[in-house]
N, CA, C and O atoms as CSV, one atom per row, in Angstrom:
chain,resi,resn,atom,element,x,y,z
A,1,MET,N,N,27.462,4.813,23.312
A,1,MET,CA,C,27.192,6.043,22.236
A,1,MET,C,C,26.607,6.889,22.961
A,1,MET,O,O,26.191,6.752,24.112
A,2,TYR,N,N,26.563,8.034,22.088
A,2,TYR,CA,C,26.179,9.273,22.993
A,2,TYR,C,C,25.017,9.516,21.074
A,2,TYR,O,O,25.126,9.091,19.924
A,3,ALA,N,N,23.824,10.652,22.025
A,3,ALA,CA,C,22.980,11.377,21.447
A,3,ALA,C,C,23.227,12.449,20.800
A,3,ALA,O,O,22.810,12.671,19.663
A,4,LEU,N,N,24.101,13.393,21.634
A,4,LEU,CA,C,25.359,14.811,20.968
A,4,LEU,C,C,26.401,14.357,21.136
A,4,LEU,O,O,26.756,13.667,22.092
A,5,PRO,N,N,26.952,14.655,20.323
A,5,PRO,CA,C,28.807,14.725,20.381
A,5,PRO,C,C,29.247,15.942,21.711
A,5,PRO,O,O,29.003,17.124,21.952
A,6,PRO,N,N,29.897,15.000,22.234
A,6,PRO,CA,C,31.077,16.067,22.523
A,6,PRO,C,C,31.815,17.714,22.186
A,6,PRO,O,O,32.585,17.729,21.226
A,7,GLY,N,N,31.706,18.391,22.564
A,7,GLY,CA,C,32.643,19.710,21.831
A,7,GLY,C,C,31.798,20.306,20.800
A,7,GLY,O,O,32.469,20.867,19.934
A,8,ILE,N,N,30.654,20.354,20.640
A,8,ILE,CA,C,29.538,21.007,18.989
A,8,ILE,C,C,29.972,22.106,19.048
A,8,ILE,O,O,29.721,22.945,19.913
A,9,ALA,N,N,30.823,22.231,17.925
A,9,ALA,CA,C,30.955,23.471,17.206
A,9,ALA,C,C,30.762,24.526,16.731
A,9,ALA,O,O,31.668,25.002,17.415
A,10,ALA,N,N,30.313,25.616,16.015
A,10,ALA,CA,C,29.708,26.635,15.423
A,10,ALA,C,C,30.481,26.224,14.275
A,10,ALA,O,O,29.536,26.440,13.517
A,11,ASP,N,N,31.793,25.635,13.139
A,11,ASP,CA,C,31.831,26.036,12.194
A,11,ASP,C,C,31.462,24.837,11.601
A,11,ASP,O,O,31.369,24.877,10.375
A,12,ARG,N,N,31.180,23.567,12.263
A,12,ARG,CA,C,31.401,22.089,11.600
A,12,ARG,C,C,30.548,21.306,12.382
A,12,ARG,O,O,30.319,21.397,13.588
A,13,LEU,N,N,29.965,20.278,11.290
A,13,LEU,CA,C,28.697,19.859,11.625
A,13,LEU,C,C,29.521,18.373,12.581
A,13,LEU,O,O,30.675,17.954,12.491
A,14,GLU,N,N,28.777,18.060,13.139
A,14,GLU,CA,C,29.378,17.113,13.902
A,14,GLU,C,C,28.415,15.692,13.962
A,14,GLU,O,O,27.199,15.814,14.108
A,15,VAL,N,N,29.125,14.173,13.826
A,15,VAL,CA,C,27.633,13.517,13.567
A,15,VAL,C,C,27.554,12.982,15.208
A,15,VAL,O,O,28.477,12.659,15.956
A,16,THR,N,N,25.815,13.030,15.495
A,16,THR,CA,C,24.865,12.402,16.244
A,16,THR,C,C,24.898,11.062,16.415
A,16,THR,O,O,25.482,10.314,15.632
A,17,GLY,N,N,24.338,10.715,17.339
A,17,GLY,CA,C,23.620,9.519,17.495
A,17,GLY,C,C,22.071,9.203,16.938
A,17,GLY,O,O,21.431,8.152,16.921
A,18,ILE,N,N,21.780,10.400,16.542
A,18,ILE,CA,C,20.160,10.500,16.421
A,18,ILE,C,C,20.088,10.044,15.301
A,18,ILE,O,O,21.146,10.196,14.690
A,19,SER,N,N,19.057,9.383,14.554
A,19,SER,CA,C,18.429,9.373,13.322
A,19,SER,C,C,17.619,10.959,12.618
A,19,SER,O,O,17.038,11.819,13.279
A,20,CYS,N,N,17.805,10.943,11.332
A,20,CYS,CA,C,16.141,12.146,11.444
A,20,CYS,C,C,15.320,11.390,11.417
A,20,CYS,O,O,15.461,10.198,11.145
A,21,PRO,N,N,14.136,12.044,11.744
A,21,PRO,CA,C,12.964,11.748,11.939
A,21,PRO,C,C,12.345,11.351,10.757
A,21,PRO,O,O,11.722,10.290,10.804
A,22,ASP,N,N,12.384,12.114,9.452
A,22,ASP,CA,C,11.715,12.356,8.109
A,22,ASP,C,C,12.606,11.164,6.819
A,22,ASP,O,O,11.976,10.773,5.836
A,23,CYS,N,N,13.770,10.827,7.007
A,23,CYS,CA,C,14.170,9.760,6.274
A,23,CYS,C,C,15.151,9.352,6.924
A,23,CYS,O,O,16.094,9.165,6.156
A,24,ARG,N,N,15.465,9.057,8.250
A,24,ARG,CA,C,15.713,8.163,9.077
A,24,ARG,C,C,17.503,7.842,9.187
A,24,ARG,O,O,18.104,6.844,9.586
A,25,GLY,N,N,17.956,9.047,8.690
A,25,GLY,CA,C,19.774,9.051,8.046
A,25,GLY,C,C,20.065,9.646,9.259
A,25,GLY,O,O,19.337,10.215,10.072
A,26,VAL,N,N,21.392,9.393,9.242
A,26,VAL,CA,C,22.132,10.179,10.789
A,26,VAL,C,C,22.065,11.599,10.322
A,26,VAL,O,O,22.154,11.889,9.129
A,27,LEU,N,N,21.864,12.734,11.548
A,27,LEU,CA,C,21.942,13.063,11.848
A,27,LEU,C,C,22.822,14.191,12.207
A,27,LEU,O,O,22.110,14.800,13.005
A,28,ALA,N,N,23.948,14.860,12.113
A,28,ALA,CA,C,24.860,15.771,12.626
A,28,ALA,C,C,24.540,17.157,12.975
A,28,ALA,O,O,23.517,17.728,12.596
A,29,VAL,N,N,25.295,17.590,13.585
A,29,VAL,CA,C,24.690,18.992,14.705
A,29,VAL,C,C,25.790,19.754,14.728
A,29,VAL,O,O,26.928,19.298,14.839
A,30,LYS,N,N,25.355,21.569,14.571
A,30,LYS,CA,C,26.117,22.419,14.496
A,30,LYS,C,C,25.297,23.393,15.829
A,30,LYS,O,O,24.091,23.372,16.074
A,31,SER,N,N,26.120,24.023,16.387
A,31,SER,CA,C,25.993,25.463,16.949
A,31,SER,C,C,25.577,26.478,16.138
A,31,SER,O,O,26.141,26.594,15.050
A,32,GLU,N,N,24.456,27.459,16.527
A,32,GLU,CA,C,24.578,28.549,15.767
A,32,GLU,C,C,24.235,29.937,16.045
A,32,GLU,O,O,23.353,29.643,16.852
A,33,GLY,N,N,24.209,31.349,16.034
A,33,GLY,CA,C,23.521,32.228,16.877
A,33,GLY,C,C,24.226,32.640,18.252
A,33,GLY,O,O,24.879,31.784,18.849
A,34,ARG,N,N,24.092,34.083,18.824
A,34,ARG,CA,C,24.795,33.920,20.009
A,34,ARG,C,C,25.032,33.229,21.062
A,34,ARG,O,O,25.924,33.183,21.909
A,35,ASP,N,N,23.481,32.377,20.726
A,35,ASP,CA,C,22.936,31.835,21.988
A,35,ASP,C,C,23.227,30.325,21.800
A,35,ASP,O,O,22.401,29.510,22.209
A,36,ASP,N,N,24.390,29.915,21.187
A,36,ASP,CA,C,24.461,28.136,20.740
A,36,ASP,C,C,23.557,27.320,20.182
A,36,ASP,O,O,23.946,26.169,19.984
A,37,SER,N,N,22.535,27.572,19.895
A,37,SER,CA,C,21.619,26.677,19.827
A,37,SER,C,C,21.943,25.878,18.655
A,37,SER,O,O,22.831,26.059,17.822
A,38,LEU,N,N,21.197,25.098,18.725
A,38,LEU,CA,C,21.332,23.786,17.984
A,38,LEU,C,C,20.808,23.716,16.948
A,38,LEU,O,O,19.650,24.132,16.926
A,39,VAL,N,N,21.373,23.193,15.691
A,39,VAL,CA,C,20.713,23.024,14.331
A,39,VAL,C,C,21.345,21.463,14.161
A,39,VAL,O,O,22.247,20.976,14.843
A,40,PHE,N,N,20.701,20.904,13.194
A,40,PHE,CA,C,20.427,19.235,13.329
A,40,PHE,C,C,20.369,19.931,11.438
A,40,PHE,O,O,19.901,20.941,10.914
A,41,GLU,N,N,21.242,18.531,10.873
A,41,GLU,CA,C,20.804,18.498,9.342
A,41,GLU,C,C,21.760,16.823,9.317
A,41,GLU,O,O,22.711,16.316,9.912
A,42,CYS,N,N,20.557,16.374,7.983
A,42,CYS,CA,C,21.184,15.254,7.738
A,42,CYS,C,C,21.672,15.219,6.632
A,42,CYS,O,O,21.567,16.152,5.836
A,43,ARG,N,N,22.404,13.938,6.350
A,43,ARG,CA,C,22.802,14.088,4.714
A,43,ARG,C,C,22.212,14.453,3.267
A,43,ARG,O,O,22.882,14.668,2.256
A,44,VAL,N,N,20.735,14.478,3.391
A,44,VAL,CA,C,19.851,15.016,2.342
A,44,VAL,C,C,19.245,15.928,3.103
A,44,VAL,O,O,18.037,15.706,3.191
A,45,GLN,N,N,19.722,17.153,3.864
A,45,GLN,CA,C,19.454,18.278,4.308
A,45,GLN,C,C,18.262,18.567,4.717
A,45,GLN,O,O,17.867,19.656,4.303
A,46,HIS,N,N,17.433,17.910,5.478
A,46,HIS,CA,C,16.480,17.847,6.173
A,46,HIS,C,C,16.928,18.604,7.367
A,46,HIS,O,O,18.057,18.233,7.687
A,47,THR,N,N,16.364,19.712,8.297
A,47,THR,CA,C,17.026,20.434,8.840
A,47,THR,C,C,16.028,20.740,9.894
A,47,THR,O,O,14.843,20.902,9.603
A,48,TYR,N,N,16.547,20.839,11.317
A,48,TYR,CA,C,15.403,21.256,12.645
A,48,TYR,C,C,16.311,21.771,13.360
A,48,TYR,O,O,17.511,21.536,13.213
A,49,ASP,N,N,15.684,22.739,14.441
A,49,ASP,CA,C,16.081,23.426,15.303
A,49,ASP,C,C,15.933,22.240,16.408
A,49,ASP,O,O,15.397,21.162,16.151
A,50,LEU,N,N,16.517,22.610,17.748
A,50,LEU,CA,C,16.087,21.331,18.749
A,50,LEU,C,C,14.881,21.107,19.009
A,50,LEU,O,O,14.503,19.972,19.299
A,51,ALA,N,N,13.803,22.475,18.933
A,51,ALA,CA,C,12.554,22.109,19.268
A,51,ALA,C,C,11.129,21.356,18.375
A,51,ALA,O,O,10.120,20.802,18.810
A,52,GLU,N,N,11.679,21.687,16.730
A,52,GLU,CA,C,11.393,20.910,15.732
A,52,GLU,C,C,11.445,19.545,15.549
A,52,GLU,O,O,10.574,18.781,15.134
A,53,LEU,N,N,13.353,19.187,16.161
A,53,LEU,CA,C,13.867,17.877,16.271
A,53,LEU,C,C,13.067,17.064,17.214
A,53,LEU,O,O,12.768,15.898,16.958
A,54,LEU,N,N,12.737,17.636,18.245
A,54,LEU,CA,C,11.684,17.032,19.344
A,54,LEU,C,C,10.604,16.463,19.218
A,54,LEU,O,O,10.174,15.323,19.397
A,55,ALA,N,N,10.077,17.776,18.756
A,55,ALA,CA,C,9.016,17.614,18.106
A,55,ALA,C,C,8.219,16.606,16.793
A,55,ALA,O,O,7.068,16.252,16.538
A,56,ALA,N,N,9.725,16.396,16.127
A,56,ALA,CA,C,9.137,15.477,15.031
A,56,ALA,C,C,9.626,13.982,15.729
A,56,ALA,O,O,8.749,13.119,15.678
A,57,LYS,N,N,10.792,13.613,16.309
A,57,LYS,CA,C,10.649,12.715,16.816
A,57,LYS,C,C,9.382,12.005,18.103
A,57,LYS,O,O,9.090,10.827,18.310
A,58,GLU,N,N,8.902,13.172,18.718
A,58,GLU,CA,C,7.665,12.875,19.597
A,58,GLU,C,C,6.314,12.433,18.983
A,58,GLU,O,O,5.300,12.127,19.611
A,59,GLU,N,N,6.495,12.457,17.558
A,59,GLU,CA,C,5.833,12.272,16.783
A,59,GLU,C,C,5.701,10.996,15.875
A,59,GLU,O,O,4.832,10.211,15.496
A,60,ARG,N,N,7.058,11.230,15.736
A,60,ARG,CA,C,7.371,9.722,14.796
A,60,ARG,C,C,7.292,8.627,16.356
A,60,ARG,O,O,7.299,7.404,16.213
A,61,LEU,N,N,7.242,9.067,17.328
A,61,LEU,CA,C,7.217,7.636,18.524
A,61,LEU,C,C,5.983,7.642,18.529
A,61,LEU,O,O,5.699,6.454,18.374
A,62,GLU,N,N,4.769,8.380,18.631
A,62,GLU,CA,C,3.492,8.201,18.581
A,62,GLU,C,C,3.173,7.176,17.702
A,62,GLU,O,O,2.821,6.029,17.975
A,63,ASP,N,N,3.377,7.862,16.288
A,63,ASP,CA,C,3.159,7.130,15.306
A,63,ASP,C,C,3.525,5.490,15.047
A,63,ASP,O,O,2.938,4.695,14.313
A,64,ASN,N,N,4.756,5.264,15.950
A,64,ASN,CA,C,5.014,4.288,16.096
A,64,ASN,C,C,4.171,3.281,16.924
A,64,ASN,O,O,3.526,2.316,16.514
A,65,PHE,N,N,4.336,3.750,18.208
A,65,PHE,CA,C,3.169,3.015,18.869
A,65,PHE,C,C,2.024,2.479,18.666
A,65,PHE,O,O,1.639,1.481,19.276
A,66,TRP,N,N,1.278,3.162,17.678
A,66,TRP,CA,C,-0.685,3.346,16.704
A,66,TRP,C,C,-0.521,2.239,16.060
A,66,TRP,O,O,-1.271,1.263,16.087
A,67,ALA,N,N,0.901,2.422,15.204
A,67,ALA,CA,C,1.152,1.111,14.162
A,67,ALA,C,C,1.286,-0.203,14.724
A,67,ALA,O,O,0.982,-1.341,14.365
A,68,THR,N,N,2.146,0.612,16.281
A,68,THR,CA,C,2.400,-1.041,16.410
A,68,THR,C,C,0.833,-1.696,16.981
A,68,THR,O,O,0.106,-2.598,16.566
A,69,ILE,N,N,0.734,-0.491,18.434
A,69,ILE,CA,C,-0.781,-0.973,18.687
A,69,ILE,C,C,-2.216,-2.134,17.571
A,69,ILE,O,O,-2.973,-3.087,17.756
A,70,THR,N,N,-1.717,-0.962,16.211
A,70,THR,CA,C,-2.765,-1.263,15.281
A,70,THR,C,C,-2.405,-2.830,15.038
A,70,THR,O,O,-3.198,-3.658,15.487
A,71,ALA,N,N,-0.930,-3.394,14.161
A,71,ALA,CA,C,-1.095,-4.518,14.316
A,71,ALA,C,C,-1.317,-5.579,15.207
A,71,ALA,O,O,-1.690,-6.712,14.906
A,72,LEU,N,N,-0.990,-5.010,16.650
A,72,LEU,CA,C,-1.233,-6.244,17.670
A,72,LEU,C,C,-2.486,-6.920,17.457
A,72,LEU,O,O,-2.817,-8.086,17.240
A,73,SER,N,N,-3.302,-5.401,17.639
A,73,SER,CA,C,-5.017,-6.041,17.608
A,73,SER,C,C,-5.298,-6.438,16.507
A,73,SER,O,O,-5.748,-7.582,16.552
A,74,GLU,N,N,-5.228,-5.924,15.289
A,74,GLU,CA,C,-5.336,-7.183,13.835
A,74,GLU,C,C,-5.316,-8.798,14.187
A,74,GLU,O,O,-6.086,-9.741,14.004
A,75,LEU,N,N,-3.859,-8.584,14.866
A,75,LEU,CA,C,-3.321,-10.150,15.062
A,75,LEU,C,C,-4.201,-10.432,15.947
A,75,LEU,O,O,-4.891,-11.351,15.504
A,76,SER,N,N,-4.486,-10.167,16.813
A,76,SER,CA,C,-5.211,-10.846,18.134
A,76,SER,C,C,-7.248,-11.341,17.682
A,76,SER,O,O,-8.017,-12.286,17.859
A,77,ARG,N,N,-7.256,-9.795,16.971
A,77,ARG,CA,C,-8.847,-10.375,16.374
A,77,ARG,C,C,-8.211,-11.749,15.024
A,77,ARG,O,O,-9.060,-12.632,15.135
A,78,LEU,N,N,-7.750,-11.957,14.536
A,78,LEU,CA,C,-7.514,-12.499,13.513
A,78,LEU,C,C,-7.086,-13.737,14.256
A,78,LEU,O,O,-7.546,-14.676,13.606
A,79,LEU,N,N,-6.626,-14.061,14.990
A,79,LEU,CA,C,-6.195,-15.390,16.463
A,79,LEU,C,C,-7.289,-15.527,16.553
A,79,LEU,O,O,-7.728,-16.074,15.541
A,80,ALA,N,N,-8.457,-15.189,17.685
A,80,ALA,CA,C,-9.477,-15.016,17.863
A,80,ALA,C,C,-10.423,-15.687,16.871
A,80,ALA,O,O,-10.795,-16.841,17.079
A,81,GLU,N,N,-10.964,-14.760,15.422
A,81,GLU,CA,C,-11.488,-15.449,14.755
A,81,GLU,C,C,-10.907,-16.713,14.558
A,81,GLU,O,O,-11.816,-17.474,14.891
A,82,LEU,N,N,-10.017,-17.352,14.244
A,82,LEU,CA,C,-9.515,-18.295,14.245
A,82,LEU,C,C,-9.718,-19.604,14.913
A,82,LEU,O,O,-9.740,-20.709,14.371
A,83,VAL,N,N,-9.882,-19.283,16.315
A,83,VAL,CA,C,-9.919,-20.228,17.239
A,83,VAL,C,C,-11.899,-20.721,16.928
A,83,VAL,O,O,-12.398,-21.846,16.929
A,84,GLU,N,N,-12.428,-19.657,16.751
A,84,GLU,CA,C,-13.674,-19.809,16.504
A,84,GLU,C,C,-14.067,-20.842,14.971
A,84,GLU,O,O,-14.944,-21.681,14.765
A,85,ARG,N,N,-13.101,-20.362,14.220
A,85,ARG,CA,C,-13.018,-20.803,12.563
A,85,ARG,C,C,-12.717,-22.266,13.000
A,85,ARG,O,O,-13.409,-23.212,12.624
A,86,GLY,N,N,-12.006,-22.347,13.540
A,86,GLY,CA,C,-10.671,-23.638,13.591
A,86,GLY,C,C,-11.558,-24.957,14.182
A,86,GLY,O,O,-11.549,-25.950,13.454
A,87,ARG,N,N,-12.375,-25.046,15.536
A,87,ARG,CA,C,-13.468,-25.240,15.716
A,87,ARG,C,C,-14.418,-26.191,14.535
A,87,ARG,O,O,-14.539,-27.415,14.553
A,88,ASP,N,N,-15.019,-25.251,13.553
A,88,ASP,CA,C,-15.763,-26.135,12.360
A,88,ASP,C,C,-15.077,-26.365,11.365
A,88,ASP,O,O,-15.620,-26.778,10.340
A,89,HIS,N,N,-13.559,-26.129,11.439
A,89,HIS,CA,C,-13.265,-26.595,10.613
A,89,HIS,C,C,-11.272,-27.633,10.480
A,89,HIS,O,O,-10.224,-27.504,9.848
A,90,GLY,N,N,-11.877,-28.577,11.568
A,90,GLY,CA,C,-10.864,-29.411,11.706
A,90,GLY,C,C,-9.444,-29.230,11.921
A,90,GLY,O,O,-8.616,-29.948,11.361
A,91,GLU,N,N,-9.131,-28.280,12.725
A,91,GLU,CA,C,-8.101,-27.631,13.353
A,91,GLU,C,C,-7.735,-28.515,14.332
A,91,GLU,O,O,-8.674,-29.265,14.598
A,92,THR,N,N,-6.420,-28.802,15.191
A,92,THR,CA,C,-6.605,-29.756,16.098
A,92,THR,C,C,-6.796,-28.839,17.606
A,92,THR,O,O,-6.422,-27.666,17.603
A,93,ALA,N,N,-7.276,-29.325,18.624
A,93,ALA,CA,C,-7.162,-28.943,19.488
A,93,ALA,C,C,-5.775,-27.926,20.070
A,93,ALA,O,O,-5.663,-26.861,20.677
A,94,GLU,N,N,-4.977,-28.817,19.563
A,94,GLU,CA,C,-3.406,-27.948,20.041
A,94,GLU,C,C,-3.001,-26.673,19.333
A,94,GLU,O,O,-2.402,-25.691,19.771
A,95,ALA,N,N,-3.484,-26.940,18.110
A,95,ALA,CA,C,-3.477,-25.278,17.649
A,95,ALA,C,C,-4.472,-24.455,17.858
A,95,ALA,O,O,-4.223,-23.252,17.925
A,96,VAL,N,N,-5.583,-24.849,17.981
A,96,VAL,CA,C,-6.570,-24.237,18.786
A,96,VAL,C,C,-6.161,-23.033,19.833
A,96,VAL,O,O,-6.063,-21.806,19.802
A,97,GLN,N,N,-5.956,-24.234,20.894
A,97,GLN,CA,C,-5.387,-23.729,21.947
A,97,GLN,C,C,-3.947,-22.643,21.937
A,97,GLN,O,O,-3.737,-21.809,22.817
A,98,ALA,N,N,-3.272,-22.825,21.032
A,98,ALA,CA,C,-2.208,-21.638,20.368
A,98,ALA,C,C,-3.106,-20.801,20.271
A,98,ALA,O,O,-3.375,-20.122,21.261
A,99,TYR,N,N,-3.739,-20.638,19.181
A,99,TYR,CA,C,-4.093,-19.506,18.780
A,99,TYR,C,C,-5.338,-18.885,19.822
A,99,TYR,O,O,-5.785,-17.775,19.537
A,100,ARG,N,N,-5.808,-19.507,20.852
A,100,ARG,CA,C,-6.386,-18.648,21.343
A,100,ARG,C,C,-5.277,-18.006,22.854
A,100,ARG,O,O,-5.513,-17.024,23.558
A,101,GLN,N,N,-3.890,-19.137,22.971
A,101,GLN,CA,C,-3.156,-17.779,24.067
A,101,GLN,C,C,-2.979,-16.902,23.198
A,101,GLN,O,O,-3.788,-15.990,23.366
A,102,ARG,N,N,-2.030,-16.662,21.986
A,102,ARG,CA,C,-1.573,-15.781,21.297
A,102,ARG,C,C,-2.088,-14.457,21.220
A,102,ARG,O,O,-1.528,-13.375,21.394
A,103,ALA,N,N,-3.775,-14.873,20.797
A,103,ALA,CA,C,-4.301,-13.971,20.447
A,103,ALA,C,C,-4.623,-13.043,22.439
A,103,ALA,O,O,-4.700,-11.814,22.429
A,104,HIS,N,N,-4.736,-13.639,23.568
A,104,HIS,CA,C,-4.751,-13.676,24.626
A,104,HIS,C,C,-3.753,-12.840,24.739
A,104,HIS,O,O,-4.245,-11.720,24.872
A,105,GLN,N,N,-2.183,-12.770,24.763
A,105,GLN,CA,C,-1.340,-12.399,24.704
A,105,GLN,C,C,-1.309,-10.958,23.855
A,105,GLN,O,O,-1.217,-9.826,24.329
A,106,VAL,N,N,-1.380,-11.219,22.932
A,106,VAL,CA,C,-1.220,-10.056,22.116
A,106,VAL,C,C,-1.930,-8.728,22.393
A,106,VAL,O,O,-1.491,-7.579,22.439
A,107,GLY,N,N,-3.337,-9.303,22.586
A,107,GLY,CA,C,-4.665,-8.674,22.942
A,107,GLY,C,C,-3.544,-7.697,24.138
A,107,GLY,O,O,-3.224,-6.530,23.913
A,108,GLU,N,N,-3.126,-8.424,25.283
A,108,GLU,CA,C,-2.788,-8.298,26.236
A,108,GLU,C,C,-1.311,-6.671,26.104
A,108,GLU,O,O,-1.078,-5.732,26.866
A,109,GLN,N,N,-0.754,-7.056,24.908
A,109,GLN,CA,C,0.665,-6.028,24.804
A,109,GLN,C,C,-0.002,-4.957,24.082
A,109,GLN,O,O,0.584,-3.877,24.147
A,110,ALA,N,N,-1.342,-4.990,23.248
A,110,ALA,CA,C,-1.881,-3.655,22.400
A,110,ALA,C,C,-2.119,-3.446,23.567
A,110,ALA,O,O,-0.968,-3.051,23.758
A,111,GLN,N,N,-2.758,-3.308,24.942
A,111,GLN,CA,C,-4.049,-2.780,25.794
A,111,GLN,C,C,-2.127,-2.380,26.703
A,111,GLN,O,O,-2.231,-1.328,27.334
A,112,ALA,N,N,-1.316,-2.714,26.768
A,112,ALA,CA,C,-0.141,-1.963,27.869
A,112,ALA,C,C,0.323,-1.175,26.791
A,112,ALA,O,O,0.418,-0.026,27.222
A,113,LEU,N,N,0.691,-1.226,25.492
A,113,LEU,CA,C,0.799,0.044,25.003
A,113,LEU,C,C,-0.333,1.237,24.986
A,113,LEU,O,O,-0.137,2.452,25.009
A,114,ARG,N,N,-1.062,0.817,24.959
A,114,ARG,CA,C,-2.118,2.006,25.226
A,114,ARG,C,C,-1.864,2.836,25.681
A,114,ARG,O,O,-1.536,3.990,25.406
A,115,ASP,N,N,-2.095,1.923,26.895
A,115,ASP,CA,C,-1.709,2.569,28.483
A,115,ASP,C,C,-0.570,3.790,28.954
A,115,ASP,O,O,-0.532,4.751,29.722
A,116,ILE,N,N,0.360,3.065,27.931
A,116,ILE,CA,C,1.598,3.775,28.023
A,116,ILE,C,C,1.350,5.147,27.033
A,116,ILE,O,O,1.837,6.207,27.424
A,117,VAL,N,N,0.549,5.116,25.680
A,117,VAL,CA,C,0.427,6.239,24.879
A,117,VAL,C,C,-0.402,7.178,25.342
A,117,VAL,O,O,-0.544,8.327,24.923
A,118,GLY,N,N,-1.106,6.477,26.492
A,118,GLY,CA,C,-1.945,7.414,27.291
A,118,GLY,C,C,-1.621,7.992,28.311
A,118,GLY,O,O,-2.315,8.839,28.874
A,119,GLY,N,N,-0.518,7.602,28.674
A,119,GLY,CA,C,0.142,8.417,29.749
A,119,GLY,C,C,1.566,9.272,29.385
A,119,GLY,O,O,2.331,9.738,30.230
A,120,ASN,N,N,1.771,9.382,27.484
A,120,ASN,CA,C,2.722,9.399,27.611
A,120,ASN,C,C,2.491,11.641,27.502
A,120,ASN,O,O,1.504,12.280,27.138
A,121,ARG,N,N,3.654,12.069,27.917
A,121,ARG,CA,C,3.153,13.069,27.802
A,121,ARG,C,C,4.926,13.923,27.378
A,121,ARG,O,O,5.884,14.019,28.144
A,122,PRO,N,N,4.813,14.476,25.750
A,122,PRO,CA,C,5.613,15.547,25.525
A,122,PRO,C,C,6.652,16.485,26.202
A,122,PRO,O,O,6.274,16.840,27.319
A,123,VAL,N,N,7.647,16.893,25.892
A,123,VAL,CA,C,8.306,18.143,26.655
A,123,VAL,C,C,7.367,19.353,26.359
A,123,VAL,O,O,7.073,19.733,25.226
A,124,ASP,N,N,7.082,19.721,27.135
A,124,ASP,CA,C,6.252,21.508,26.736
A,124,ASP,C,C,7.534,21.966,26.525
A,124,ASP,O,O,8.365,21.821,27.421
A,125,LEU,N,N,7.829,22.498,25.478
A,125,LEU,CA,C,8.938,23.919,25.276
A,125,LEU,C,C,8.193,25.257,24.930
A,125,LEU,O,O,8.919,26.070,24.358
A,126,THR,N,N,6.962,25.642,25.142
A,126,THR,CA,C,6.276,26.785,25.110
A,126,THR,C,C,7.596,27.566,25.856
A,126,THR,O,O,8.504,28.307,25.481
A,127,ARG,N,N,7.036,26.794,27.473
A,127,ARG,CA,C,8.168,27.679,28.154
A,127,ARG,C,C,9.261,27.776,28.118
A,127,ARG,O,O,9.783,28.723,28.706
A,128,THR,N,N,9.758,27.182,27.672
A,128,THR,CA,C,11.401,27.149,27.354
A,128,THR,C,C,12.394,27.698,26.166
A,128,THR,O,O,13.618,27.567,26.142
A,129,GLN,N,N,11.590,28.327,25.214
A,129,GLN,CA,C,12.150,28.861,23.992
A,129,GLN,C,C,12.450,30.443,24.614
A,129,GLN,O,O,11.731,31.127,25.342
A,130,PRO,N,N,13.637,30.706,24.101
A,130,PRO,CA,C,14.310,31.749,24.213
A,130,PRO,C,C,13.299,32.879,23.749
A,130,PRO,O,O,12.702,32.880,22.672
A,131,GLY,N,N,13.210,33.807,24.707
A,131,GLY,CA,C,12.173,35.176,23.914
A,131,GLY,C,C,10.290,34.723,24.575
A,131,GLY,O,O,9.317,35.473,24.503
A,132,SER,N,N,10.320,33.442,25.107
A,132,SER,CA,C,8.590,33.237,25.510
A,132,SER,C,C,8.074,34.152,26.665
A,132,SER,O,O,8.914,34.523,27.485
A,133,SER,N,N,7.349,34.376,26.748
A,133,SER,CA,C,6.709,35.114,27.463
A,133,SER,C,C,5.596,33.946,28.330
A,133,SER,O,O,4.874,34.342,29.245
A,134,ALA,N,N,5.609,32.916,28.001
A,134,ALA,CA,C,5.043,32.031,28.632
A,134,ALA,C,C,5.380,32.034,30.489
A,134,ALA,O,O,6.456,32.034,31.088
A,135,ILE,N,N,3.933,32.037,31.008
A,135,ILE,CA,C,4.179,31.926,32.235
A,135,ILE,C,C,3.816,30.335,33.284
A,135,ILE,O,O,2.642,30.202,33.631
A,136,GLY,N,N,4.355,29.752,33.517
A,136,GLY,CA,C,4.280,28.423,34.733
A,136,GLY,C,C,3.787,28.534,35.186
A,136,GLY,O,O,3.589,27.726,36.094
């Protein structure tokens, strides 16, 4: 599976292996202009140039990371509280131990994802855009 199809043309949209950041439909691509800039469009006509698509994909990625971190953190907290509650409410030792182990596991997973997000550095296109005068 490819992200960009081979032989992108100016006269027709070609299906990509990339989903639309807005609706998650399949994106198609064509080249446009003298510099053959890539233009992406989905079937409901969300349209992106390359910089917009990359920015939207980066944003979606970060949003998904944080949604996962939140879900893991909430699950970890719930399980930790079930450990405390279980002791006083007749839970078996096995159930309390299972809650404890899972709380620890998802807590570690949430931290690992926080570390990944903290080290994530999106592509900086300010220096690579045609006509950019940024000096690096």
